[in-house]
N, C-alpha and C positions, 0 to 999 in steps of 0.2 A: 435680627430675627425676632419675631414676635412670639409671645407665649401662647401655648395652646388655648388657654382660657380667653385671651384677648382675640385670637383668631376666630374661635367659636362664637364669641359674643358679637363680633363684627359681622360674621356671616348670618347669625340669627337676626340681628337688627335689620340687615338688608332683606332677608327673606320675609320677616314679619311686616316689612314696609310694602312688599309687593304682593302679599297673599290676598286672593279673592276668596271669600267664603270661609274665612277663618284659617287658622294656622295649619290644620290638617291637610290643606291643599298643597303645602310646600314640604310635607314630610318626606317625599322621595328625594328632594334636594338635600334635606338635613341628613337623611340616611346615607346618601352618597358622600357627603362631606365628612361625616364622622366615622363611617365604616369603610367605604370604598377608597376615598382619597387619603385620609390620615391614619386609618386603622386604630383609632382610639378605643374602639369596642367592636364586638362581633355582631353579626346579624341577630343572633340569639339574644344578646344583651339588649340590643335596640328593641326587638320585639317584646322582650320582658318588660322593659321600661314603659312601652306603649300599653301593655296589658295592665300593669300596675296603675298607671295614670288613668286609664279608662275605668278601672274598678272603684275609684275614689270619687265621691261627688266634689263638684267645684270646678275651678278653672284647670281642666285636665292637661291641656297642652302647655300651660305655664309650668305645671308640675313636671310634666315629662321633660321639658327642656331644662328644668332645674336638676333633674336626675342625670341627664346627659352632661350638664355642666359640672355636677358633682363628680362624675366619673372622670371627666377630663381634667378638672382643676380643683377638686375639693370644695369646701364651703364657699370660698370666694368665687369659684367658677360657677357654683349653683346660683348664687345671688346675681352675678353678672349676666348669666344666661336668662334668668327670669326677667330681669329688667330689660334686656335686649328683646325679649319675646313680646312684652306688653307695652313698653314705653313708646317706641316709634308708631305703632298703629293707633295708640290712644291719641297722640298728637295729630296724626293724619285724620282720624275719624272726627275729632273735634273741629278741625278746619274744614273738612269736607262737609260735615253736617251744616255748618254755618253757611257755606256757599249753596248747598243743596236746598236749604230752607229759604234762602234769599231768592232763588230762582224756581220755587216750587211749582209755579204755573207754566213754566217753559215747556214747549212741546218736545224738546230733546230729551227730557228726563225719562219719558216712557221708552224711547228708543234705547237709551243707555241701560235701563233696567232689563229690557228684553234681550239685549246683547250679552249682559253679564250672566244670565241664567245658564246658557249652554257652556260658557267658559267655566263657571263654578262647578257645574255638574261633572264636566270632564276632568277637572283637577281633583275632585273628591274621588271619582272612580279610579284615577291613576294612583292616588294615595292608597286606596284600598288594595289595589293590585300589588303595589310595592310592599305593603305590610304583610299581605298574604304570602308573598314569595319569601319574605324574611322569616316568617313564623312557621312556614310549612316546608321543612327540609326534605321530606320524603313523600311518597305517594299517599300514605294513609292520612297524614294531617291535611294534605291537599284535598283528598276525597271528603274528609270531614268538613272542611271549609266550604267546598262546593255544595255538599248536602245541606249544610246549615243555611247557606244563601238561598238555595232552591226552596227550602221549607219556609224561610222568611218571605220570599216573594210569592209563594203559592198558597199560603195559609194565613190565617189571622191568629196564629199561635203566639202567645206572649213570649217575647225574646228571653225572658228570665229562665224559661224552661230549657231553651237551647244553651244558655250559659251554664245552667246547672248540669245538663247532660255533658257538655264539653268539659267542664271541671271534673265531673265524675270519671269520664273516660281518661282524661289526662292524669288524674289522681290515682287511678288504678294501674297506671303504667301501660295502657293499651295503645299508646301512640309511639 
């Protein structure tokens, strides 16, 4: 039987190797693994880790997976999760860039780029939906999320105002 930290790191290494458009595209699979399959944390904890990671500048998904690893296996779990999150894609990106650059004038490159756009967009939308479901346990938080998304799509309002409003609403205990 493998340790939880080793199982998590192996799963993160696999997911980071197949993610298109960055690690957020595989967040639904991570959430399912740590919350649904193994019960190592709750939906609320997962959403809180996501919120903390998003609020800090820098490589936020590496930070988030480190927090998940810390929850599962302490400091060694955090380090192993971070390495599993950025190690495999760095190696793959290096090799892929060398090949991509070698065949930079090949006609298939444009077709590949055009095909990856809808795949990446779909994965990002799916990740957003999973995170919204995890963070919105009732109708009021869900309504706030929908309203914030509508405002973002319909206006040119700076997103920091929406973050401040959401923080104020949550801080006042209105959710």
